[in-house]
Residue frames relative to the residue before (quaternion, step in Angstrom):
aa qw qx qy qz dx dy dz
M 1.0000 0.0000 0.0000 0.0000 0.00 0.00 0.00
H 0.8410 0.2363 -0.1716 0.4555 3.45 -1.37 0.38
R 0.1007 -0.7653 0.6358 -0.0006 3.54 0.13 1.31
G 0.4057 -0.6726 0.5539 0.2760 3.53 -0.99 0.81
H 0.7658 -0.3509 0.2204 0.4918 3.56 -1.22 0.04
G 0.8908 0.0140 -0.0274 0.4533 3.52 -0.83 1.08
E 0.3045 0.7451 -0.5525 0.2166 3.63 1.01 0.49
E 0.4598 -0.7150 0.4611 0.2543 3.52 -1.04 0.80
G 0.2414 0.7470 -0.6001 0.1535 3.52 -1.26 0.48
G 0.0484 -0.8371 0.5422 0.0538 3.55 -1.15 -0.04
L 0.1370 -0.7161 0.6776 0.0961 3.47 -1.15 0.77
T 0.1800 -0.8177 0.5403 0.0837 3.59 -0.54 1.11
L 0.0793 -0.7826 0.6174 0.0110 3.55 -0.69 1.14
L 0.2286 -0.7878 0.5587 0.1226 3.56 -0.66 1.08
T 0.0535 -0.7670 0.6388 0.0275 3.57 -0.93 0.93
S 0.6700 -0.5015 0.3544 0.4170 3.56 -1.27 0.15
Q 0.7346 0.4328 -0.2332 0.4676 3.58 1.16 -0.48
S 0.8137 -0.0629 0.1019 0.5688 3.58 0.92 -0.82
V 0.4807 -0.6097 0.5301 0.3408 3.53 -1.38 0.04
I 0.1236 -0.7931 0.5952 0.0384 3.56 -0.70 1.11
R 0.1989 -0.7970 0.5639 0.0854 3.56 -0.79 1.02
V 0.0691 0.7564 -0.6426 0.1008 3.50 -0.92 1.09
D 0.3251 -0.7148 0.5738 0.2325 3.61 -1.15 0.50
A 0.0801 -0.7990 0.5952 0.0301 3.58 -0.83 0.97
Q 0.1727 -0.7649 0.6146 0.0859 3.55 -1.10 0.77
V 0.0048 -0.8095 0.5856 -0.0409 3.58 -0.80 1.01
A 0.6270 -0.5244 0.4152 0.3995 3.55 -1.30 0.27
T 0.5026 -0.6207 0.5046 0.3279 3.56 -1.16 0.58
P 0.6393 -0.5649 0.3546 0.3826 3.61 -1.12 0.57
W 0.7194 0.4641 -0.2586 0.4474 3.59 1.06 -0.66
L 0.4383 0.7244 -0.4572 0.2722 3.59 1.23 -0.17
G 0.6779 0.5059 -0.3041 0.4382 3.59 1.01 -0.70
R 0.7613 0.3740 -0.2075 0.4874 3.58 1.08 -0.61
L 0.7156 0.2948 -0.2261 0.5916 3.59 1.28 -0.21
A 0.4005 -0.7608 0.4572 0.2275 3.56 -0.53 1.15
A 0.3138 -0.7053 0.6058 0.1927 3.54 -1.08 0.85
P 0.6408 -0.4942 0.3846 0.4440 3.61 -1.18 0.29
A 0.5812 -0.6082 0.4099 0.3524 3.57 -1.01 0.81
Q 0.6464 0.5416 -0.3218 0.4305 3.59 1.05 -0.72
A 0.6143 0.5726 -0.3488 0.4161 3.59 1.23 -0.31
E 0.5031 0.7051 -0.4233 0.2656 3.59 1.15 -0.49
R 0.7144 0.4367 -0.2680 0.4766 3.61 0.69 -1.04
F 0.6349 0.5494 -0.3027 0.4511 3.53 1.09 -0.83
A 0.7363 0.4459 -0.2318 0.4532 3.57 0.82 -1.07
R 0.5175 0.6711 -0.4132 0.3333 3.57 1.16 -0.50
W 0.6572 0.5206 -0.3083 0.4495 3.56 1.11 -0.68
F 0.7949 0.3586 -0.1443 0.4678 3.58 1.10 -0.54
T 0.5796 0.5925 -0.3935 0.3978 3.58 1.14 0.34
R 0.7723 0.0214 -0.1054 0.6261 3.57 1.28 0.18
S 0.3907 0.7269 -0.4506 0.3406 3.53 0.71 1.16
F 0.2008 -0.7594 0.5933 0.1760 3.54 -1.29 0.10
Y 0.3948 -0.7066 0.5445 0.2200 3.51 -1.20 0.71
L 0.1588 -0.7651 0.6200 0.0707 3.52 -1.06 0.84
D 0.1798 -0.8198 0.5405 0.0591 3.57 -0.26 1.33
L 0.2171 -0.8221 0.5192 0.0865 3.58 -0.39 1.25
G 0.7004 -0.4412 0.2545 0.4999 3.58 1.28 0.16
H 0.5558 -0.6658 0.4095 0.2832 3.54 -1.21 0.52
R 0.4046 0.7046 -0.4890 0.3174 3.60 1.22 0.12
C 0.0024 -0.8107 0.5826 -0.0581 3.57 -0.94 0.91
N 0.3905 -0.7089 0.5363 0.2394 3.56 -1.23 0.45
Q 0.7012 0.3276 -0.2743 0.5707 3.56 1.28 0.46
S 0.2266 -0.7521 0.5991 0.1552 3.54 -1.33 0.10
C 0.0854 -0.8434 0.5301 0.0212 3.55 0.52 1.23
R 0.5735 -0.6425 0.3975 0.3168 3.56 -1.01 0.88
Y 0.7366 0.4211 -0.2387 0.4723 3.60 1.02 -0.69
C 0.4695 0.6971 -0.4450 0.3092 3.62 1.22 -0.16
F 0.2152 -0.7988 0.5494 0.1174 3.58 -0.92 0.88
Q 0.4048 0.6919 -0.4980 0.3307 3.57 1.14 0.47
E 0.4443 -0.6483 0.5498 0.2827 3.54 -1.12 0.75
K 0.2104 -0.8345 0.5020 0.0862 3.58 -0.52 1.18
S 0.6086 0.5878 -0.3717 0.3820 3.60 1.06 -0.60
G 0.8671 0.0658 -0.0751 0.4880 3.54 -0.80 1.07
V 0.4057 0.7254 -0.4842 0.2734 3.61 1.17 0.26
Q 0.1852 -0.7822 0.5902 0.0744 3.52 -1.15 0.69
F 0.5808 -0.5195 0.4711 0.4133 3.52 -1.34 0.02
T 0.5398 -0.5921 0.4828 0.3533 3.56 -1.22 0.48
D 0.5309 -0.6305 0.4581 0.3328 3.58 -0.96 0.85
I 0.5438 -0.6414 0.4354 0.3215 3.56 -0.96 0.89
E 0.6156 0.5531 -0.3555 0.4345 3.61 1.06 -0.69
V 0.6260 0.5303 -0.3334 0.4645 3.57 1.06 -0.74
L 0.6692 0.5025 -0.2972 0.4597 3.56 0.90 -0.92
E 0.6362 0.5257 -0.3303 0.4580 3.58 0.98 -0.80
G 0.6479 0.5101 -0.3146 0.4701 3.58 1.03 -0.76
Q 0.6495 0.5168 -0.3163 0.4594 3.57 1.01 -0.80
I 0.6436 0.5223 -0.3272 0.4538 3.56 0.96 -0.84
S 0.6676 0.5030 -0.3010 0.4590 3.58 0.88 -0.93
A 0.6741 0.5018 -0.2993 0.4520 3.58 0.91 -0.92
A 0.6700 0.4926 -0.3040 0.4647 3.57 0.91 -0.92
S 0.6434 0.5283 -0.3203 0.4520 3.56 0.96 -0.86
A 0.6384 0.5379 -0.3212 0.4472 3.58 1.02 -0.81
L 0.6848 0.4536 -0.2787 0.4977 3.58 1.17 -0.53
G 0.5803 -0.6146 0.3652 0.3900 3.57 1.26 0.10
L 0.4683 0.6354 -0.4644 0.4016 3.57 1.26 0.35
K 0.0062 0.8558 -0.5122 0.0719 3.56 -0.14 1.30
T 0.6439 0.4437 -0.3373 0.5242 3.58 1.23 0.45
A 0.0842 -0.8166 0.5710 0.0006 3.58 -0.54 1.18
V 0.1206 -0.7527 0.6426 0.0767 3.54 -1.13 0.77
L 0.2784 -0.7763 0.5486 0.1378 3.58 -0.59 1.17
I 0.0095 -0.8050 0.5915 -0.0448 3.54 -0.83 1.06
G 0.1473 -0.7626 0.6208 0.1062 3.58 -1.37 0.06
G 0.4313 0.1761 0.8559 0.2244 1.62 -1.77 -1.84
E 0.5780 -0.5156 0.4665 0.4272 3.46 -1.25 -0.67
P 0.3103 -0.8069 0.4693 0.1797 3.60 -0.17 1.25
L 0.6597 0.5461 -0.3285 0.3984 3.61 1.03 -0.62
I 0.6405 0.4674 -0.3581 0.4929 3.62 1.22 0.09
Y 0.3810 0.7286 -0.4884 0.2922 3.61 1.24 0.14
P 0.4649 -0.7316 0.4157 0.2753 3.64 -0.62 1.04
D 0.7566 0.3244 -0.1957 0.5329 3.63 1.11 -0.59
L 0.1598 0.8378 -0.5097 0.1128 3.56 1.14 0.65
E 0.6710 0.5071 -0.3181 0.4376 3.59 0.87 -0.85
T 0.6057 0.5398 -0.3529 0.4660 3.58 1.12 -0.59
V 0.6351 0.5253 -0.3164 0.4697 3.56 1.00 -0.86
I 0.6782 0.4921 -0.2959 0.4586 3.56 0.83 -0.98
S 0.6341 0.5417 -0.3317 0.4410 3.58 0.98 -0.84
Q 0.6780 0.4724 -0.3130 0.4681 3.60 0.91 -0.83
L 0.6066 0.5487 -0.3608 0.4481 3.57 0.99 -0.74
R 0.6863 0.4798 -0.2928 0.4616 3.56 0.89 -0.88
R 0.6219 0.5337 -0.3430 0.4591 3.58 1.06 -0.69
E 0.6904 0.4650 -0.2678 0.4853 3.57 1.09 -0.74
G 0.5098 -0.6641 0.4124 0.3591 3.59 1.26 -0.04
C 0.4562 0.6928 -0.4375 0.3472 3.58 1.21 0.50
Q 0.3131 -0.6677 0.6318 0.2387 3.52 -1.15 0.66
W 0.1203 -0.8246 0.5515 0.0374 3.58 -1.07 0.57
G 0.0795 -0.7597 0.6440 0.0430 3.49 -1.32 0.58
V 0.3057 -0.7626 0.5520 0.1424 3.55 -1.31 0.08
M 0.2275 -0.7113 0.6455 0.1602 3.53 -1.28 0.63
S 0.0465 0.8356 -0.5322 0.1275 3.55 -0.38 1.28
N 0.4755 -0.6254 0.5162 0.3410 3.55 -1.26 0.31
G 0.5271 -0.7060 0.3556 0.3120 3.58 1.30 0.00
L 0.4530 0.7340 -0.4360 0.2566 3.56 1.24 -0.28
V 0.7366 0.4164 -0.2563 0.4673 3.60 0.73 -0.98
L 0.6167 0.5708 -0.3509 0.4131 3.60 1.18 -0.41
A 0.4345 0.6549 -0.4773 0.3930 3.57 1.27 0.17
E 0.6136 0.4911 -0.3400 0.5165 3.59 1.27 -0.33
A 0.4047 -0.7506 0.4679 0.2322 3.57 -0.42 1.23
E 0.6351 0.5495 -0.3362 0.4262 3.58 0.99 -0.81
R 0.6258 0.5466 -0.3421 0.4388 3.58 1.06 -0.74
L 0.6661 0.4837 -0.3073 0.4774 3.56 0.90 -0.86
E 0.6482 0.5280 -0.3342 0.4350 3.59 0.88 -0.86
R 0.6460 0.5083 -0.3304 0.4639 3.60 0.98 -0.77
L 0.6482 0.5124 -0.3224 0.4620 3.59 0.96 -0.81
V 0.6212 0.5319 -0.3404 0.4640 3.59 1.03 -0.74
V 0.6441 0.5130 -0.3156 0.4716 3.59 0.95 -0.87
Q 0.7019 0.4624 -0.2550 0.4781 3.58 1.10 -0.75
G 0.6841 -0.5473 0.2680 0.4008 3.56 1.25 0.24
L 0.2690 0.7719 -0.5387 0.2041 3.62 1.15 0.29
G 0.0770 -0.8430 0.5324 -0.0026 3.56 -0.66 1.12
F 0.7840 0.1084 -0.0407 0.6099 3.58 1.27 -0.24
C 0.0384 0.7980 -0.6014 0.0029 3.59 -1.05 0.63
Q 0.1108 -0.7430 0.6556 0.0765 3.53 -1.12 0.84
L 0.0952 -0.7859 0.6106 0.0209 3.54 -0.86 1.05
S 0.4397 -0.6803 0.5215 0.2682 3.56 -1.18 0.60
L 0.1426 0.7505 -0.6337 0.1219 3.57 -0.81 1.07
D 0.1383 -0.8638 0.4839 0.0257 3.55 -0.17 1.32
S 0.8252 0.0743 0.0259 0.5593 3.57 1.07 -0.64
P 0.4335 -0.6711 0.5270 0.2898 3.58 -1.18 0.53
D 0.6076 0.5432 -0.3307 0.4758 3.55 1.35 -0.16
P 0.4333 -0.7273 0.4584 0.2705 3.63 -0.48 1.11
A 0.6470 0.5314 -0.3337 0.4331 3.60 0.95 -0.81
V 0.6749 0.4786 -0.2954 0.4777 3.59 0.93 -0.87
Q 0.6524 0.5188 -0.3208 0.4497 3.58 0.89 -0.92
N 0.7009 0.4734 -0.2784 0.4552 3.57 0.81 -0.97
D 0.6424 0.5174 -0.3292 0.4595 3.57 1.05 -0.71
L 0.6534 0.5108 -0.3224 0.4562 3.60 0.92 -0.84
A 0.7273 0.4130 -0.2329 0.4961 3.58 1.07 -0.74
R 0.3077 -0.7524 0.5060 0.2884 3.58 1.28 -0.30
N 0.5896 0.5171 -0.3763 0.4934 3.54 1.02 0.88
P 0.3199 -0.7976 0.4768 0.1846 3.62 -0.32 1.19
H 0.7112 0.4489 -0.2508 0.4793 3.60 1.23 -0.27
L 0.4539 0.7492 -0.4296 0.2194 3.59 1.21 -0.28
F 0.6455 0.5361 -0.3520 0.4146 3.61 0.80 -0.91
R 0.6607 0.4958 -0.3039 0.4747 3.57 0.91 -0.88
K 0.6582 0.5139 -0.3088 0.4553 3.58 0.94 -0.88
L 0.6465 0.5215 -0.3208 0.4552 3.57 0.98 -0.82
R 0.6477 0.5114 -0.3252 0.4617 3.55 0.96 -0.81
E 0.6251 0.5197 -0.3369 0.4750 3.58 1.03 -0.72
A 0.6484 0.5160 -0.3167 0.4616 3.58 0.94 -0.88
L 0.6630 0.5026 -0.3126 0.4584 3.60 0.89 -0.87
G 0.6061 0.5528 -0.3513 0.4513 3.57 1.08 -0.64
H 0.6437 0.5142 -0.3196 0.4682 3.57 1.03 -0.75
F 0.6410 0.5230 -0.3288 0.4555 3.59 1.05 -0.72
G 0.5257 0.6378 -0.4071 0.3887 3.58 1.21 -0.35
R 0.6486 0.5008 -0.3158 0.4783 3.58 1.21 -0.41
H 0.7542 0.3075 -0.1763 0.5528 3.57 1.29 -0.15
P 0.0160 0.8426 -0.5377 0.0262 3.61 0.61 1.07
E 0.5626 0.6114 -0.3878 0.3992 3.60 1.24 -0.26
I 0.6310 0.5228 -0.3331 0.4665 3.61 1.22 -0.36
P 0.4133 -0.6950 0.5187 0.2777 3.63 -0.63 1.01
L 0.0772 -0.8029 0.5907 -0.0227 3.56 -0.75 1.13
V 0.0823 -0.7884 0.6096 0.0077 3.55 -0.78 1.10
L 0.1619 -0.7593 0.6238 0.0903 3.55 -0.97 0.90
N 0.1231 -0.8340 0.5376 0.0124 3.55 -0.45 1.26
A 0.1159 -0.7746 0.6198 0.0489 3.56 -0.92 0.99
V 0.2754 -0.7206 0.6114 0.1763 3.57 -0.93 0.92
V 0.3118 -0.7935 0.4999 0.1524 3.58 -0.56 1.20
T 0.0624 0.7798 -0.6134 0.1083 3.54 -0.64 1.22
R 0.7050 -0.4290 0.3331 0.4560 3.56 -1.28 -0.03
R 0.6303 0.5691 -0.3302 0.4121 3.59 1.12 -0.65
N 0.8239 0.2312 -0.1147 0.5046 3.61 0.97 -0.68
V 0.3996 0.7586 -0.4620 0.2266 3.61 1.23 -0.10
E 0.7019 0.4470 -0.2752 0.4814 3.60 1.04 -0.68
Q 0.6607 0.5135 -0.3009 0.4574 3.60 1.28 -0.03
L 0.4053 0.7610 -0.4533 0.2261 3.60 1.22 -0.02
T 0.6617 0.4760 -0.3156 0.4858 3.59 0.95 -0.79
A 0.6252 0.5184 -0.3335 0.4787 3.57 1.05 -0.72
L 0.6116 0.5398 -0.3450 0.4643 3.59 1.09 -0.67
V 0.6246 0.5294 -0.3302 0.4697 3.58 1.01 -0.80
H 0.6598 0.4956 -0.3088 0.4730 3.59 0.94 -0.86
Y 0.6350 0.5335 -0.3280 0.4524 3.58 1.00 -0.80
V 0.6793 0.4744 -0.2919 0.4778 3.59 0.87 -0.94
D 0.6161 0.5432 -0.3465 0.4531 3.58 1.01 -0.76
A 0.6539 0.5053 -0.3121 0.4687 3.60 0.97 -0.81
L 0.6351 0.5387 -0.3294 0.4449 3.58 1.05 -0.75
R 0.5599 0.6050 -0.3982 0.4023 3.59 1.11 -0.57
G 0.7222 0.4221 -0.2452 0.4900 3.55 0.89 -0.91
E 0.6832 0.5131 -0.2852 0.4344 3.56 0.99 -0.84
L 0.8121 0.2781 -0.1106 0.5009 3.58 0.87 -0.99
G 0.4518 -0.7087 0.4410 0.3149 3.57 1.20 -0.31
I 0.4435 0.6855 -0.4667 0.3400 3.59 1.18 0.40
R 0.2462 -0.7460 0.6004 0.1497 3.56 -1.28 0.45
P 0.0873 0.8690 -0.4822 0.0686 3.60 0.59 1.12
Y 0.2905 -0.6337 0.6713 0.2516 3.42 -1.53 0.18
V 0.2393 -0.7382 0.6074 0.1701 3.57 -1.27 0.39
T 0.0447 -0.7646 0.6404 0.0579 3.57 -1.05 0.77
L 0.1952 -0.7663 0.6074 0.0756 3.54 -1.05 0.89
T 0.0811 -0.8378 0.5390 -0.0307 3.55 -0.38 1.30
H 0.3564 -0.7254 0.5451 0.2226 3.58 -0.58 1.12
A 0.4876 -0.7015 0.4394 0.2777 3.56 -0.71 1.12
K 0.3711 -0.7022 0.5636 0.2271 3.54 -1.16 0.72
P 0.4100 -0.6974 0.5182 0.2774 3.62 -0.84 0.86
H 0.1132 0.7698 -0.6224 0.0853 3.55 -1.09 0.73
G 0.7211 -0.5031 0.2813 0.3844 3.53 -1.25 0.45
A 0.7192 0.4578 -0.2611 0.4527 3.58 0.99 -0.77
M 0.6161 0.5649 -0.3475 0.4249 3.58 1.21 -0.27
P 0.4699 -0.6830 0.4718 0.3002 3.63 -0.74 0.98
G 0.5423 -0.6509 0.4252 0.3186 3.57 -0.90 0.92
K 0.6351 0.5535 -0.3366 0.4207 3.59 1.06 -0.69
L 0.6150 0.5509 -0.3548 0.4385 3.60 1.21 -0.28
M 0.6246 0.5766 -0.3460 0.3972 3.58 1.11 -0.62
V 0.1533 -0.7713 0.6134 0.0730 3.55 -0.91 0.95
S 0.5690 -0.6149 0.4134 0.3568 3.57 -1.03 0.75
A 0.6004 -0.5696 0.4228 0.3692 3.54 -1.19 0.57
T 0.6333 0.5399 -0.3342 0.4425 3.58 1.03 -0.76
A 0.6783 0.4724 -0.2929 0.4806 3.59 0.91 -0.90
A 0.6358 0.5223 -0.3293 0.4631 3.57 1.00 -0.80
A 0.6658 0.5168 -0.3085 0.4410 3.58 0.90 -0.93
A 0.6431 0.5225 -0.3313 0.4513 3.60 0.96 -0.81
A 0.6815 0.4738 -0.2844 0.4798 3.58 0.94 -0.90
V 0.6349 0.5248 -0.3248 0.4647 3.58 1.02 -0.80
A 0.6502 0.5245 -0.3245 0.4437 3.60 0.89 -0.90
Q 0.6460 0.5117 -0.3177 0.4690 3.57 0.97 -0.84
A 0.6721 0.4980 -0.2970 0.4604 3.59 0.95 -0.88
V 0.6371 0.5202 -0.3315 0.4622 3.60 0.98 -0.80
R 0.6695 0.4940 -0.3039 0.4641 3.57 0.89 -0.89
E 0.6484 0.5020 -0.3234 0.4723 3.58 0.99 -0.77
G 0.6194 0.5328 -0.3395 0.4660 3.57 1.05 -0.70
R 0.6465 0.5100 -0.3209 0.4679 3.57 0.96 -0.81
R 0.6330 0.5288 -0.3341 0.4561 3.59 1.00 -0.75
L 0.7315 0.4248 -0.2230 0.4845 3.57 1.03 -0.87
G 0.4623 -0.6723 0.4560 0.3556 3.58 1.21 -0.31
L 0.5107 0.6006 -0.4294 0.4405 3.57 1.22 0.56
P 0.3444 -0.7638 0.4974 0.2250 3.65 -0.51 1.06
V 0.0109 -0.7891 0.6113 -0.0587 3.56 -0.66 1.20
F 0.0607 -0.7952 0.6031 -0.0149 3.55 -0.76 1.14
F 0.1782 -0.7775 0.5919 0.1154 3.57 -1.28 0.16
R 0.0762 -0.7853 0.6105 0.0690 3.56 -1.32 0.14
N 0.7680 0.3725 -0.2945 0.4297 3.55 -1.43 0.25
L 0.6260 0.4861 -0.3720 0.4832 3.61 1.09 0.62
P 0.4520 -0.6724 0.5050 0.2976 3.64 -0.87 0.88
F 0.5550 -0.6686 0.3916 0.3027 3.53 -0.98 0.84
C 0.5304 0.6193 -0.4238 0.3943 3.61 1.16 -0.32
L 0.6871 0.4806 -0.2786 0.4682 3.59 1.15 -0.57
V 0.7597 0.2870 -0.1622 0.5605 3.59 1.24 -0.32
D 0.1028 0.8415 -0.5233 0.0871 3.57 1.12 0.69
G 0.7518 0.3277 -0.2733 0.5028 3.56 -0.79 1.06
L 0.7622 0.3011 -0.1738 0.5461 3.58 1.22 -0.40
E 0.3460 0.7948 -0.4602 0.1916 3.58 1.28 0.06
R 0.6557 0.5200 -0.3329 0.4345 3.60 1.05 -0.58
W 0.6011 0.5065 -0.3663 0.4980 3.56 1.31 0.14
S 0.5189 0.5910 -0.4279 0.4453 3.55 1.29 0.32
T 0.4426 -0.6790 0.5081 0.2914 3.58 -0.87 0.86
D 0.5848 0.5712 -0.3667 0.4442 3.60 1.21 -0.44
W 0.5979 0.5812 -0.3627 0.4161 3.59 1.19 -0.41
F 0.8257 0.2716 -0.1487 0.4714 3.61 0.88 -0.80
T 0.7743 0.1896 -0.2033 0.5685 3.62 1.17 0.09
R 0.0607 -0.7869 0.6127 0.0412 3.54 -1.28 0.39
L 0.4664 -0.6336 0.5378 0.3030 3.54 -1.27 0.49
V 0.0375 -0.8022 0.5959 0.0036 3.57 -0.97 0.85
T 0.3550 -0.6757 0.5952 0.2513 3.51 -1.36 0.29
L 0.1047 -0.7970 0.5939 0.0321 3.56 -0.80 1.04
D 0.3787 -0.6715 0.5652 0.2936 3.53 -1.20 0.43
S 0.7625 -0.4116 0.2438 0.4356 3.57 -1.27 0.00
T 0.6566 0.4850 -0.3262 0.4767 3.59 1.21 -0.27
G 0.5653 -0.6105 0.3786 0.4055 3.55 1.28 -0.17
E 0.4898 0.6526 -0.4398 0.3752 3.59 1.27 0.07
S 0.4614 -0.6773 0.4995 0.2808 3.56 -1.01 0.81
V 0.0843 -0.8048 0.5867 0.0318 3.56 -0.91 0.92
G 0.8039 -0.2039 0.1022 0.5493 3.58 1.21 0.31
A 0.6767 -0.4773 0.3709 0.4203 3.51 -1.35 0.02
A 0.5309 -0.6511 0.4427 0.3136 3.54 -1.09 0.71
I 0.7681 0.2433 -0.1397 0.5756 3.56 1.07 -0.69
E 0.1490 -0.8240 0.5436 0.0579 3.55 -0.01 1.29
G 0.8508 0.2206 -0.1484 0.4533 3.54 -1.02 0.84
E 0.4994 0.6674 -0.4412 0.3325 3.62 1.18 0.03
T 0.7746 0.1806 -0.1126 0.5955 3.58 1.13 -0.65
R 0.1388 -0.7880 0.5987 0.0370 3.53 -1.25 0.47
K 0.1596 -0.7299 0.6484 0.1462 3.53 -1.34 0.38
N 0.2917 -0.7634 0.5470 0.1816 3.58 -1.02 0.73
G 0.7607 -0.3887 0.2570 0.4519 3.56 -1.30 0.00
R 0.6232 0.5497 -0.3452 0.4362 3.57 1.03 -0.71
C 0.5925 0.6027 -0.3655 0.3901 3.58 1.08 -0.68
L 0.5678 0.6154 -0.3835 0.3897 3.61 1.12 -0.57
L 0.6824 0.4932 -0.2741 0.4647 3.57 1.19 -0.59
C 0.5939 0.6237 -0.3394 0.3784 3.57 1.27 -0.29
V 0.5128 -0.6488 0.4676 0.3120 3.57 -1.03 0.78
H 0.6766 0.4819 -0.2926 0.4737 3.60 1.21 -0.36
Y 0.3202 0.8025 -0.4765 0.1624 3.59 1.25 0.02
E 0.6918 0.4888 -0.2989 0.4395 3.60 0.82 -0.94
T 0.7969 0.3676 -0.1707 0.4480 3.57 0.75 -1.03
C 0.5905 0.5985 -0.3698 0.3954 3.60 1.15 -0.47
P 0.4343 -0.7040 0.4909 0.2737 3.62 -0.94 0.79
G 0.5179 -0.6160 0.4314 0.4077 3.61 1.23 -0.36
F 0.5521 -0.5960 0.4594 0.3590 3.55 -1.31 -0.15
L 0.5915 -0.5906 0.4182 0.3557 3.55 -1.17 0.55
V 0.4840 -0.6769 0.4757 0.2850 3.57 -0.82 1.01
G 0.6561 0.5260 -0.3155 0.4397 3.58 0.89 -0.90
Y 0.6397 0.5104 -0.3189 0.4780 3.56 1.07 -0.72
A 0.6836 0.4922 -0.2913 0.4533 3.59 0.84 -0.98
D 0.6218 0.5488 -0.3441 0.4402 3.58 1.02 -0.71
R 0.7399 0.4033 -0.2237 0.4897 3.59 1.04 -0.70
F 0.8237 0.2434 -0.0842 0.5051 3.58 0.96 -0.85
G 0.5231 -0.6352 0.4191 0.3838 3.60 1.25 -0.07
N 0.3617 -0.7466 0.5185 0.2073 3.56 -1.30 0.09
R 0.3317 0.7786 -0.4843 0.2219 3.58 1.20 0.33
E 0.6236 0.5601 -0.3551 0.4140 3.61 1.10 -0.51
F 0.6408 0.5079 -0.3277 0.4734 3.60 1.24 -0.27
Q 0.0623 0.8153 -0.5636 0.1174 3.56 -0.22 1.33
P 0.5576 -0.6473 0.3995 0.3324 3.61 -0.98 0.80
V 0.3065 -0.6898 0.6242 0.2016 3.52 -1.22 0.66
E 0.2532 -0.8398 0.4674 0.1106 3.57 -0.41 1.20
R 0.7798 0.1402 -0.1284 0.5964 3.57 1.22 -0.06
L 0.5453 -0.6163 0.4504 0.3463 3.56 -1.12 0.63
S 0.4436 -0.6599 0.5335 0.2883 3.51 -1.01 0.80
E 0.6689 -0.5052 0.3567 0.4124 3.57 -1.23 0.35
E 0.6697 0.5002 -0.3022 0.4583 3.57 0.99 -0.84
S 0.6278 0.5391 -0.3399 0.4470 3.59 1.04 -0.74
A 0.6947 0.4917 -0.2812 0.4434 3.54 0.93 -0.89
G 0.6710 0.5246 -0.3022 0.4280 3.58 1.15 -0.54
């Protein structure tokens, strides 16, 4: 669940005229028989029968950890998006999440929103939050039906946040945007942090910061912590080991539970977070590829994750998404060891 900015994937819908690509997110097979945390219900509702609408890789920032190819990128043609909306709607996918790049700078955004509404689709957006510092912009989106928003917030430290985004004004802008969301607590708001070496030791502090904002601004946010994906454009010094990321994430998730702030994570094998796996968005939703009848024909992102022979011995084998191939290729997979019995927290 919750592709970060511009994550790749694809749902292929075959029509008589062309191949239309859409990303669909559905509930995992075990979600009905294994209970998810109660705090996940409202959060997961957006991602258990939804589709992603990629408006193109153009962005108004250049975050250090972003793995989108920026040279020569363009916006997605409006005709392509209209075809995707129609195809997804025909399959009964009535929840759209706009992604990019930065979807809120798309020049034909209002046309996209209008078609979504004509098709009876609710819609949300994954944004870096920069343009939402303008209160009028958020208010217009709310009038147009904005039903969900994910914003990027990597650190409670302005210097770290601004450096990761290569934008000296971002932290201030994000705080302004969050203040505007205080007037709309009915809109599910997710604050996503990409976990790197620069902020891995600040995750619990980030939880405390967001918790304080709840009282100060009146927002009702969720937090997601996403282990960064290695890629060619990302500086090696930014990558943090999965083991170190998992330890920091586990501490932050537990602190969130103590405070009553829902904190989730993704991109980490469950052997490293044993006992907290049901707080992974990868545990209760997955990307799939559907054919034109809506039947699943496989994973949307083939080859991105992997399990090794040792994983067969792990109690999390069925539900774990595995480890990132790109990570294992660069750092190996010896840190991923099977858990041979359910922890007390997992069983409860």
